DODOMAR-465680 format. One record per atom (N, C-alpha, C): residue in one letter; x, y, z. Coordinates in steps of 0.05 Angstrom, whole numbers, padded with zeros to 5 digits, always signed. Layout:
DODOMAR-465680
AXYZ/...
END
This chain:
DODOMAR-465680
M-00391-00341+00571/M-00398-00318+00554/M-00376-00291+00578/P-00384-00286+00604/P-00376-00271+00629/P-00329-00270+00612/H-00326-00296+00615/H-00301-00307+00605/H-00285-00291+00559/K-00326-00293+00543/K-00313-00286+00525/K-00321-00229+00530/N-00337-00234+00536/N-00332-00212+00551/N-00302-00202+00571/F-00299-00213+00578/F-00267-00208+00585/F-00238-00204+00557/D-00247-00222+00551/D-00222-00217+00530/D-00229-00196+00510/R-00253-00196+00494/R-00261-00168+00492/R-00239-00148+00506/A-00253-00137+00520/A-00238-00109+00535/A-00224-00113+00548/T-00206-00147+00552/T-00177-00141+00549/T-00154-00131+00519/I-00174-00140+00502/I-00172-00125+00483/I-00176-00093+00471/L-00180-00082+00473/L-00191-00059+00483/L-00180-00042+00498/V-00176-00062+00536/V-00156-00042+00546/V-00123-00028+00523/E-00115-00057+00511/E-00093-00064+00491/E-00082-00035+00477/A-00113-00050+00459/A-00103-00020+00444/A-00106+00004+00446/L-00114+00014+00474/L-00121+00045+00472/L-00096+00065+00471/P-00076+00044+00489/P-00055+00079+00478/P-00037+00061+00452/Y-00042+00047+00435/Y-00044+00051+00415/Y-00053+00070+00395/I-00082+00077+00405/I-00103+00090+00398/I-00103+00118+00393/Q-00094+00126+00420/Q-00084+00160+00430/Q-00049+00157+00410/K-00037+00140+00420/K-00021+00153+00411/K-00024+00161+00370/Y-00027+00139+00350/Y-00046+00142+00339/Y-00064+00168+00327/T-00076+00175+00337/T-00108+00186+00341/T-00080+00216+00322/G-00100+00227+00299/G-00095+00254+00292/G-00071+00247+00273/K-00060+00224+00274/K-00021+00216+00266/K-00042+00216+00229/T-00026+00208+00205/T-00033+00202+00184/T-00020+00162+00174/V-00023+00150+00170/V-00009+00117+00160/V-00026+00114+00137/V-00001+00114+00117/V-00003+00115+00088/V+00002+00071+00073/V-00024+00056+00066/V-00037+00038+00074/V-00019+00017+00038/K-00008+00017+00037/K-00010+00005+00009/K-00021-00024+00010/Y-00050-00027-00013/Y-00060-00047-00016/Y-00060-00061-00039/G-00052-00090-00037/G-00053-00103-00066/G-00042-00131-00059/G-00044-00151-00060/G-00045-00175-00070/G-00062-00194-00058/N-00067-00215-00055/N-00081-00237-00037/N-00112-00217-00024/A-00099-00201-00013/A-00115-00204+00003/A-00133-00173-00011/M-00126-00169-00033/M-00152-00156-00046/M-00165-00169-00071/I-00159-00197-00065/I-00172-00228-00085/I-00194-00236-00077/S-00178-00241-00044/S-00193-00264-00033/S-00218-00246-00027/E-00246-00244-00023/E-00268-00230-00015/E-00259-00236+00008/D-00246-00261+00035/D-00260-00251+00051/D-00230-00232+00067/L-00199-00236+00062/L-00192-00220+00060/L-00188-00186+00068/R-00203-00185+00028/R-00206-00166+00025/R-00240-00146+00047/E-00251-00161+00059/E-00265-00159+00086/E-00256-00151+00111/A-00236-00164+00107/A-00215-00160+00132/A-00203-00136+00126/V-00193-00119+00107/V-00168-00106+00102/V-00189-00080+00107/I-00211-00082+00113/I-00230-00064+00094/I-00251-00044+00118/T-00246-00083+00124/T-00253-00061+00165/T-00237-00055+00178/D-00204-00059+00190/D-00180-00043+00187/D-00184-00023+00190/I-00181-00007+00160/I-00181+00012+00153/I-00207+00021+00156/A-00243+00013+00161/A-00267+00032+00169/A-00260+00041+00200/L-00244+00017+00215/L-00248+00025+00245/L-00223+00040+00250/L-00201+00041+00241/L-00180+00059+00245/L-00174+00098+00238/S-00202+00090+00213/S-00206+00117+00207/S-00231+00135+00225/L-00240+00121+00235/L-00264+00120+00266/L-00254+00127+00288/V-00242+00122+00290/V-00222+00130+00331/V-00208+00141+00316/G-00211+00159+00291/G-00184+00183+00292/G-00164+00180+00272/I-00147+00154+00264/I-00129+00173+00258/I-00134+00161+00232/R-00130+00168+00216/R-00132+00189+00179/R-00094+00171+00170/V-00127+00153+00142/V-00116+00130+00135/V-00112+00132+00105/V-00102+00140+00092/V-00097+00137+00051/V-00088+00118+00052/V-00108+00114+00036/V-00105+00073+00028/V-00086+00083-00016/V-00074+00069-00019/V-00054+00069-00052/V-00061+00040-00048/H-00073+00026-00082/H-00070+00007-00089/H-00067-00002-00128/G-00047-00018-00125/G-00059-00037-00144/G-00077-00050-00152/G-00077-00065-00173/G-00100-00088-00183/G-00080-00104-00195/G-00055-00113-00209/G-00048-00125-00230/G-00066-00146-00236/P-00090-00168-00220/P-00097-00195-00236/P-00122-00169-00256/E-00133-00166-00244/E-00152-00146-00246/E-00134-00138-00275/I-00129-00121-00271/I-00113-00113-00302/I-00117-00139-00325/S-00101-00158-00310/S-00088-00181-00333/S-00115-00198-00339/D-00139-00199-00324/D-00158-00216-00328/D-00169-00198-00350/M-00171-00168-00352/M-00187-00147-00376/M-00170-00156-00403/L-00147-00149-00400/L-00125-00159-00425/L-00139-00184-00446/A-00122-00207-00413/A-00148-00228-00428/A-00172-00229-00445/K-00184-00213-00434/K-00223-00213-00441/K-00224-00198-00470/I-00195-00176-00480/I-00182-00179-00497/I-00169-00192-00519/G-00164-00213-00513/G-00141-00230-00518/G-00112-00212-00527/K-00100-00200-00507/K-00083-00194-00497/K-00059-00211-00486/K-00040-00212-00475/K-00031-00224-00463/K-00001-00220-00455/P-00012-00218-00428/P+00007-00188-00408/P+00037-00205-00412/E+00047-00187-00417/E+00092-00187-00409/E+00095-00170-00384/F+00111-00177-00378/F+00123-00182-00359/F+00162-00177-00366/I+00173-00171-00350/I+00210-00152-00358/I+00212-00147-00319/D+00225-00147-00298/D+00245-00155-00285/D+00212-00140-00262/G+00194-00159-00273/G+00172-00161-00243/G+00158-00135-00249/L+00153-00109-00267/L+00155-00085-00279/L+00132-00103-00310/R+00105-00095-00315/R+00079-00096-00328/R+00090-00091-00348/V+00096-00097-00382/V+00109-00075-00408/V+00079-00060-00408/T+00082-00048-00420/T+00044-00024-00420/T+00050-00012-00440/D+00044-00025-00470/D+00042-00005-00494/D+00017+00014-00489/E+00008+00023-00511/E-00011+00049-00510/E-00033+00046-00513/E-00044+00012-00514/E-00076-00009-00512/E-00077-00008-00478/T-00045-00021-00475/T-00050-00035-00445/T-00053-00002-00426/M-00047+00011-00437/M-00045+00028-00412/M-00063+00044-00408/D-00081+00041-00435/D-00117+00055-00431/D-00130+00026-00413/I-00125+00000-00419/I-00132-00004-00410/I-00115-00004-00368/V-00112-00001-00364/V-00087+00009-00339/V-00109+00023-00325/Q-00112+00038-00348/Q-00116+00069-00324/Q-00143+00066-00323/Q-00174+00057-00339/Q-00197+00034-00332/Q-00197+00032-00305/V-00179+00014-00313/V-00192-00012-00285/V-00194-00006-00258/L-00162+00014-00257/L-00142+00023-00240/L-00161+00040-00235/C-00168+00064-00247/C-00178+00091-00232/C-00209+00094-00231/G-00214+00070-00252/G-00254+00054-00254/G-00251+00035-00237/K-00259+00013-00257/K-00271-00010-00226/K-00256-00019-00208/V-00238-00025-00196/V-00221-00026-00184/V-00222-00002-00150/N-00224+00031-00159/N-00225+00032-00143/N-00243+00044-00131/K-00256+00038-00147/K-00297+00051-00131/K-00307+00033-00125/S-00297-00006-00125/S-00306-00024-00118/S-00296-00002-00089/L-00269-00013-00078/L-00244-00005-00053/L-00265+00022-00054/V-00267+00050-00067/V-00287+00067-00039/V-00318+00059-00043/A-00330+00039-00054/A-00352+00030-00038/A-00354+00014-00018/T-00338-00003-00022/T-00335-00030-00006/T-00338-00014+00027/L-00316+00007+00030/L-00308+00036+00048/L-00338+00044+00060/N-00348+00052+00047/N-00361+00061+00049/N-00396+00045+00060/R-00405+00028+00040/R-00412-00005+00061/R-00417-00007+00096/T-00375+00000+00096/T-00367-00004+00121/T-00370+00000+00143/G-00371+00029+00135/G-00368+00044+00160/G-00357+00074+00160/G-00358+00058+00131/G-00326+00079+00136/G-00334+00116+00111/R-00315+00134+00094/R-00324+00157+00093/R-00304+00151+00075/A-00299+00135+00052/A-00284+00140+00021/A-00281+00157-00001/V-00262+00175-00003/V-00262+00189-00035/V-00249+00170-00058/G-00254+00177-00074/G-00235+00154-00089/G-00216+00175-00110/L-00205+00161-00113/L-00179+00188-00132/L-00159+00168-00144/S-00147+00177-00163/S-00127+00168-00179/S-00101+00187-00185/G-00084+00189-00187/G-00040+00203-00182/G-00047+00228-00203/L-00075+00230-00223/L-00075+00242-00242/L-00095+00266-00229/D-00121+00266-00211/D-00129+00281-00193/D-00109+00310-00178/G-00119+00332-00186/G-00103+00350-00175/G-00071+00346-00188/G-00060+00339-00197/G-00027+00331-00214/G-00013+00307-00195/L-00028+00298-00170/L-00029+00289-00150/L+00005+00267-00147/F+00015+00255-00164/F+00032+00242-00179/F+00036+00253-00212/Q+00071+00260-00216/Q+00079+00265-00233/Q+00098+00251-00242/A+00099+00229-00268/A+00123+00209-00272/A+00132+00216-00296/V+00160+00215-00294/V+00175+00198-00326/V+00179+00173-00333/K+00187+00175-00363/K+00190+00149-00366/K+00209+00139-00353/L+00196+00105-00348/L+00231+00089-00332/L+00247+00082-00359/D+00234+00078-00384/D+00257+00070-00396/D+00243+00054-00428/E+00249+00054-00451/E+00245+00061-00459/E+00223+00013-00470/V+00246+00008-00461/V+00231-00023-00456/V+00206-00020-00443/H+00194-00022-00426/H+00164-00033-00413/H+00145-00003-00420/G+00162+00021-00439/G+00134+00025-00447/G+00116+00046-00435/Y+00093+00052-00420/Y+00089+00074-00416/Y+00078+00067-00376/V+00110+00054-00369/V+00123+00043-00350/V+00139+00069-00321/G+00127+00092-00306/G+00140+00114-00308/G+00141+00114-00278/E+00171+00131-00278/E+00178+00138-00240/E+00168+00164-00237/V+00164+00163-00203/V+00153+00183-00197/V+00175+00188-00189/S+00172+00223-00207/S+00188+00254-00211/S+00175+00268-00189/A+00159+00271-00183/A+00127+00291-00169/A+00112+00285-00151/V+00104+00307-00122/V+00084+00290-00113/V+00082+00310-00095/D+00038+00329-00103/D+00031+00346-00102/D+00010+00330-00071/P+00007+00332-00054/P-00007+00323-00027/P-00034+00329-00024/S-00030+00353-00050/S-00053+00376-00026/S-00087+00370-00028/L-00093+00355-00044/L-00117+00351-00043/L-00109+00331-00027/V-00089+00308-00022/V-00106+00285-00018/V-00100+00297+00025/I-00092+00318+00034/I-00090+00336+00058/I-00120+00348+00057/D-00130+00351+00033/D-00151+00370+00047/D-00178+00350+00046/V-00173+00321+00034/V-00199+00311+00025/V-00194+00300+00059/L-00166+00287+00077/L-00158+00287+00093/L-00188+00305+00126/E-00179+00319+00109/E-00174+00340+00141/E-00205+00350+00132/K-00223+00341+00114/K-00253+00342+00118/K-00271+00306+00127/G-00244+00298+00137/G-00261+00271+00155/G-00253+00249+00133/Y-00243+00240+00102/Y-00247+00225+00081/Y-00229+00211+00091/T-00236+00186+00070/T-00205+00154+00066/T-00200+00171+00039/P-00178+00180+00037/P-00169+00177+00005/P-00156+00147-00004/V-00166+00137-00020/V-00171+00111-00043/V-00160+00119-00059/I-00132+00124-00061/I-00113+00125-00084/I-00107+00106-00102/S-00114+00107-00123/S-00099+00089-00161/S-00064+00103-00158/S-00052+00079-00172/S-00029+00074-00191/S-00016+00099-00210/V-00037+00116-00215/V-00038+00126-00232/V-00019+00151-00243/A+00008+00161-00257/A+00009+00187-00255/A+00011+00198-00282/Q+00015+00242-00276/Q+00011+00249-00298/Q+00036+00249-00315/G+00042+00255-00336/G+00062+00252-00352/G+00073+00273-00344/A+00106+00280-00347/A+00120+00297-00334/A+00135+00309-00367/D+00142+00284-00368/D+00151+00291-00394/D+00144+00287-00422/A+00108+00269-00419/A+00096+00272-00446/A+00075+00279-00439/V+00051+00289-00452/V+00026+00283-00450/V+00016+00259-00456/C+00016+00245-00413/C+00006+00225-00428/C+00009+00211-00392/S-00003+00185-00387/S-00011+00174-00363/S+00005+00148-00360/Y+00024+00164-00347/Y+00041+00138-00331/Y+00019+00107-00306/N+00035+00076-00317/N+00039+00071-00295/N+00060+00062-00286/I+00045+00069-00244/I+00067+00065-00236/I+00064+00048-00210/N+00094+00042-00212/N+00080+00016-00186/N+00085+00038-00158/A+00054+00015-00142/A+00036+00023-00122/A+00060+00019-00101/D+00081+00004-00093/D+00100+00012-00062/D+00110+00031-00070/T+00118+00048-00102/T+00124+00067-00089/T+00109+00090-00095/A+00101+00083-00108/A+00062+00102-00102/A+00055+00114-00072/A+00073+00094-00055/A+00063+00088-00025/A+00068+00114-00018/A+00105+00099-00023/A+00122+00115-00007/A+00124+00137-00003/E+00122+00147-00037/E+00118+00169-00047/E+00106+00189-00032/L+00088+00188-00039/L+00064+00197-00023/L+00057+00195+00012/A+00076+00167+00010/A+00070+00176+00057/A+00102+00198+00072/I+00120+00199+00044/I+00142+00226+00044/I+00131+00256+00040/A+00112+00258+00023/A+00101+00269+00029/A+00084+00280+00045/L+00073+00265+00067/L+00052+00260+00085/L+00059+00266+00107/K+00081+00272+00112/K+00097+00262+00130/K+00083+00241+00153/A+00084+00221+00147/A+00067+00205+00144/A+00082+00190+00181/E+00067+00174+00193/E+00081+00162+00217/E+00081+00142+00211/K+00059+00133+00188/K+00073+00104+00184/K+00065+00088+00161/L+00079+00085+00138/L+00082+00059+00123/L+00071+00031+00120/I+00061+00027+00108/I+00052-00004+00104/I+00039-00019+00089/L+00064-00031+00081/L+00062-00047+00046/L+00044-00078+00047/L+00031-00078+00047/L+00015-00103+00042/L+00023-00133+00025/T+00033-00148+00027/T+00046-00168+00009/T+00035-00197+00017/D+00041-00209+00002/D+00030-00233-00002/D+00063-00262+00015/V+00068-00233+00022/V+00096-00258+00045/V+00085-00257+00067/R+00103-00268+00097/R+00090-00255+00118/R+00106-00229+00136/G+00144-00234+00108/G+00158-00194+00119/G+00179-00216+00103/L+00197-00190+00116/L+00233-00205+00116/L+00233-00228+00113/L+00246-00259+00098/L+00254-00279+00116/L+00290-00283+00122/R+00291-00294+00138/R+00338-00289+00132/R+00335-00313+00116/D+00322-00343+00113/D+00318-00361+00103/D+00278-00360+00076/P+00279-00366+00064/P+00256-00348+00050/P+00252-00389+00044/K+00244-00403+00059/K+00240-00429+00056/K+00235-00433+00085/D+00233-00421+00097/D+00233-00412+00129/D+00212-00392+00130/E+00181-00411+00141/E+00178-00388+00166/E+00167-00368+00178/N+00181-00390+00209/N+00200-00381+00223/N+00213-00369+00216/S+00236-00356+00210/S+00259-00335+00204/S+00241-00320+00194/L+00234-00306+00206/L+00223-00278+00200/L+00236-00258+00204/I+00247-00227+00194/I+00257-00212+00218/I+00242-00190+00231/S+00243-00187+00245/S+00223-00184+00254/S+00223-00142+00252/Q+00248-00135+00259/Q+00257-00101+00269/Q+00276-00098+00240/A+00288-00086+00217/A+00311-00070+00221/A+00311-00048+00214/H+00333-00044+00220/H+00346-00008+00205/H+00359-00002+00180/P+00360+00023+00169/P+00362+00020+00146/P+00391+00007+00133/S+00406+00014+00154/S+00430+00016+00161/S+00450-00022+00153/D+00426-00036+00154/D+00428-00067+00153/D+00413-00071+00135/I+00400-00060+00115/I+00396-00070+00089/I+00417-00087+00068/P+00440-00070+00067/P+00459-00072+00040/P+00474-00093+00055/L+00477-00105+00080/L+00492-00129+00083/L+00474-00148+00077/L+00448-00144+00077/L+00430-00170+00078/L+00422-00173+00056/V+00430-00149+00040/V+00434-00153+00006/V+00447-00171+00006/K+00471-00172+00018/K+00503-00178-00002/K+00502-00213+00009/E+00493-00223+00038/E+00486-00239+00043/E+00461-00248+00041/G+00445-00238+00015/G+00432-00247-00008/G+00396-00273+00012/V+00399-00241+00019/V+00378-00249+00060/V+00347-00236+00026/I+00351-00217+00023/I+00347-00194+00009/I+00342-00213-00013/T+00323-00218-00039/T+00333-00226-00066/T+00295-00208-00068/G+00309-00217-00102/G+00288-00208-00128/G+00258-00191-00116/G+00233-00194-00102/G+00224-00172-00118/G+00225-00155-00090/M+00226-00163-00065/M+00235-00158-00034/M+00263-00124-00042/I+00275-00141-00062/I+00295-00110-00063/I+00284-00084-00060/P+00258-00084-00079/P+00257-00052-00086/P+00232-00051-00059/K+00206-00075-00052/K+00208-00065-00027/K+00218-00052+00004/L+00243-00059-00001/L+00253-00050+00024/L+00271-00031+00011/D+00269-00024-00001/D+00275+00021-00016/D+00258+00034-00010/C+00238+00023-00013/C+00212+00042-00009/C+00218+00052+00016/C+00223+00023+00035/C+00221+00037+00059/C+00238+00048+00067/V+00270+00046+00057/V+00288+00059+00057/V+00297+00087+00063/K+00277+00082+00038/K+00281+00111+00040/K+00248+00130+00044/A+00231+00112+00048/A+00212+00133+00070/A+00228+00131+00098/V+00233+00128+00111/V+00244+00122+00143/V+00267+00148+00141/R+00282+00139+00116/R+00301+00162+00120/R+00304+00194+00104/S+00268+00186+00094/S+00256+00220+00073/S+00231+00220+00111/G+00241+00208+00145/G+00228+00230+00150/G+00199+00209+00168/V+00196+00181+00153/V+00170+00170+00163/V+00175+00159+00188/R+00154+00150+00197/R+00168+00136+00224/R+00182+00114+00230/Q+00159+00087+00207/Q+00164+00078+00210/Q+00148+00056+00189/A+00163+00038+00180/A+00162+00029+00149/A+00156-00007+00158/V+00123-00007+00149/V+00120-00047+00151/V+00125-00064+00130/I+00138-00080+00132/I+00128-00101+00100/I+00122-00120+00121/Q+00086-00131+00109/Q+00070-00144+00121/Q+00054-00155+00104/D+00042-00186+00121/D+00030-00212+00111/D+00004-00204+00094/G-00011-00190+00087/G-00040-00184+00071/G-00054-00218+00067/R-00045-00223+00068/R-00053-00262+00081/R-00067-00260+00099/V-00062-00237+00139/V-00064-00246+00157/V-00094-00235+00159/P-00112-00240+00165/P-00135-00236+00175/P-00128-00213+00186/H-00146-00181+00186/H-00129-00165+00199/H-00117-00152+00217/S-00087-00162+00190/S-00070-00158+00200/S-00055-00129+00207/I-00064-00114+00196/I-00067-00074+00185/I-00082-00082+00224/L-00102-00084+00229/L-00098-00080+00266/L-00090-00093+00281/I-00071-00109+00274/I-00060-00128+00295/I-00028-00112+00303/E-00017-00109+00270/E+00007-00075+00268/E+00003-00068+00284/M-00025-00038+00289/M-00032-00013+00288/M-00035-00024+00329/L-00059-00035+00331/L-00057-00030+00358/L-00053-00061+00373/S-00037-00061+00357/S-00022-00093+00388/S-00008-00096+00401/D+00001-00111+00406/D+00024-00100+00424/D+00052-00118+00409/E+00036-00139+00398/E+00056-00162+00384/E+00067-00146+00365/G+00046-00141+00334/G+00056-00125+00320/G+00060-00145+00286/I+00059-00141+00274/I+00076-00163+00249/I+00079-00156+00227/G+00106-00172+00213/G+00109-00168+00203/G+00148-00157+00186/T+00155-00143+00178/T+00173-00134+00179/T+00175-00101+00192/M+00191-00098+00215/M+00181-00061+00207/M+00226-00058+00206/I+00217-00030+00195/I+00235-00015+00190/I+00238+00021+00200/F+00256+00023+00212/F+00250+00032+00239/F+00280+00053+00238/
END
């Protein structure tokens, strides 16, 4: 037992300078993937967010909910369709997206955070004109590209001591409609608007791997100027390209650090934020 207590004390001492560094600063977390599906991982993520908030770090959560949307579409007999990794969203699908993201998923996360000791408020990109978007193209239907961000409501919520939990839906700037927007993009754009200290994108991979088949080939740090060569060399491919584009834009727009990290690792947010070890790939 004394050894366990010593270990706990050592962990707290290691965390102290990081708590001092980030207290009062804003961190935007994009929450999705297996970390949302697995109950154990979900509990770990929510606990991390609650703990960070309790020590004075201003955490903003932006979430998607792809699996839940697909499940709901299956219940009404509608087959999900994706092109270039983006969900084809007709009018009926957009109704489902809005119901699932702004309703079921958002309020479930809020309730879980509150039960864990946090003080969460659920918002969507529609509230207060937070996210405005224009149609990406005709092929994807009601999929939008963020055209403007108004963080006023999020700032108000943060200043009152709450954790904003935001679903990735936007108000149409070019039509009277709502748009389905990419949660990574939404999180990056919001981090920029909030002048956040850090952007964390939770994913289902360890981070950026030099060899996708080798989990030990993690590239732990990179600068925005490194990214074009890594793309040219074929190190960055597929779905990792837009994630890194989000990180690069965020860092070049004033966010101090952007991290792509493995949401499958329990308490990965705490490891990244409050330890010497860190986790994932940091762009800075």
